[in-house]
N, C-alpha and C positions, 0 to 999 in steps of 0.2 A: 059377635062376628059370625058371618054366614059360613055354613059348612060347604065344602067343595061340591057336594052333590046338589046343593040348592042354587048353585050358580049356573046359568045357561051354559052349555058347553062351548059356545064360541067365545065366552067371556072368561073362561078358566085360564089360570097362569100360562100354561104350556100352549094353549091355542092363541091366547092373546099375544104371547111373544112371537109366535110364528106369523101372525097376521100384521102385528103393529110394531114389532121390534122390542128389544129388551128395555129401552128407556120408557117404555109405556107401562111398565110393571112397577108396583110399589116395592118396598124392601121386603115385605112379608111374602109377596108373590114371587119374587126372585128366589128367596130362600125355599119357597115351595117347589120350585123347578128343580133346584139343586137336590132337595130331598127326594122328590119323586112320588112319595106316598106317606101317609101318616102311620101310626102305630095302633096297637090295641087300644081302643077306648077313645081315641082322639084322631081327628082328620088331620090332613097335611097342613091346612091353614092355621089351625089351632095350634100344632106343633111349631110351625113356622113363626107364629106371633110370639111364643115363649123364647125361641132363639134370638128373634130380633130384639126383644126387650133386654135380654142378657148382653147382646152385642152393644146396644146403646149405653147401658150401664157401665160397661167396661171399655167404652170408646173403641170397639173393635178388636181389642187386644185380649185374646182368650187362648187357653191351651185345650188340648183334647180332653183333659181331665175335667176342666171347668164346664165345657160344653156337655160332657157326659153325664152331669148331674141332672139335667133335664131328662124326665122320664120319656122313654121312646127315642133318645138320642144316645146310642152307644158309641163306642170307639170308632167303629167304621163310618158312621154318619157325621160324626164330629170331625173326622179326618177329610171327609168329602167337603164340608164347609170350609175348613180352614185351607185346604188345597185350592178351592175356588177363589178365596180372598187373596192368597199369595200370588196365584196366577194373574189375577186382576192387578194387583200391586206392581208386578213386574213389567207389565206391559203399558202402564199408565206413562204418558210423556213425562219425563222427568224435568222439574224446574232447573233451570241453569243456576248453579251456585258459584260465585266467583270468590276466591280466597284473597283478601287484602291483609290479613293479620290472623293472629291467634283466636281472636274472638269470632271469626268466621268459622273456624274449625271446631270449636268447642260443641256447638249443637249437634255436630256429625259424630262425636265420640262420647257424649255424655251417658249414653246407654250402658257404657262398660265401667263407669266410675265406681259403682257399688258392687260389681261382680266379685264372687269369692274366688275365682280363678282368674289367672292373667290372661288377657286377651291381647293379641298384637294386630293392630290394623294398619292397613296401607291405603292411602288415598291418592289415586292417580289423577293428574291434571294436565290439561292441554297448555298450549303456549300462552293463552290469555289468563292462566291461572284458574280456569273453570273446572270444577269437579267432573272427571269422566266416570269414575267409579270409586266406591268406598267399600273395602272388603276386609273381612276378619281373616287373616292369614293363618293363625294358630291360637289354640287355647291350651292353657296349662303353664307349667313352670317354664319360664323362658330361659333358654340358653342357646349357645351358638349352634348346637345340633338341630334345634327345632326351628329358630329363625335363621334359616340359611338363605343367602342370597338367591340361589336358584329358585327356591319357593316363593320368596318375595317379589322377585323382579319378572317372573314368567308371565303373569297376567298384565303387568304393567307394560312389558314389551308388546303384548298383544293389543293393548289400548293405544299403542303409539303415543304413550304420555311423554311429555316434555320434562315433567318433574313430579315428585312425590312428596307427601307428607306422612311420616310414621306416628303412631300413637300406641301407647299401651297403658294399662292400668296397674296400679299396686294395691292389692287387696289389704295390705297392712295399713295403708293410709299415708305412708311416707311417700312424698312427692319427689325427693331428690334422687337422681340416678345413682344406681349401685354400681360397682366395678363392673359387673356383668353387663349392665345396661350400656355403659360406655364402650366396652368391647364390641358388643353386638352392633352398636351405632357406627363405630369405626369401621368395622368390616363392611357394612352396608354402604357407607360413604365411598369407600374404595371401589366397590363394585359399581356403584352409581357412576363414578368418574369414568370407568372403563367403558360403561354402556352409553355414556353421554346424557345420563338422566340425573338432573339436579335434585338434591334433597333440601327442600325449603325449611322443613322444621321436623322436629321429633318431639312429641309431647307426652309427658307422663301425667295421668289424671288419677284422682281418687276422690273420695267424699270430702276430702279437706281442701281440695283445690287442684292446681295444675302446675306443672313446671315445663317451660318452653326451652329447648336447647338453643333455638334462635335468639330468644330474649336474653339468654344467659351467656351469649357468645361462644357457644360450642358448635356453631356451624359458620363456616367461612362464607 
């Protein structure tokens, strides 16, 4: 691979982006622009190549700690890279996802199935049952004080959602709802009625499977 100083100035990543746009750059060149410069003993393109290789191997899912393993990439630079990826992800036009049943929901919540802490998710939908937003509301032991209707429905109201789907995981692997789960669900259902927001389902997920309140007759 050519070193940055061996490339004509007009064809270096930053200059190329300025003249031809970001789409004209390779992955390595884009990373080089984010990094800005190399490190002791290696220029920015060599460093960017190592970052690109690691990102490819891990399908773009990396932590600050994993990126920092690369010599010349400390926590600050790793944070720069991940922040750039996350910002890009947030501004990508989202694919419309329409919910017709529980199997349309599972891909949206599978990430929490094996978590060691309980995660409570709220998915807001429009009148056509299309996903508006998928949010983690709270993390930790779920109880009525943490999963409060005010916190759950605040963003849903902002979304102007017509309905919602709730989901949470059970780290124990048990998928049947506990008494606490049922009480929380009842409280949220009553709040939804007052707000005119229908609860389509509440799904408990773990590595062993899932439990749908809708499929088990717990939602009117």
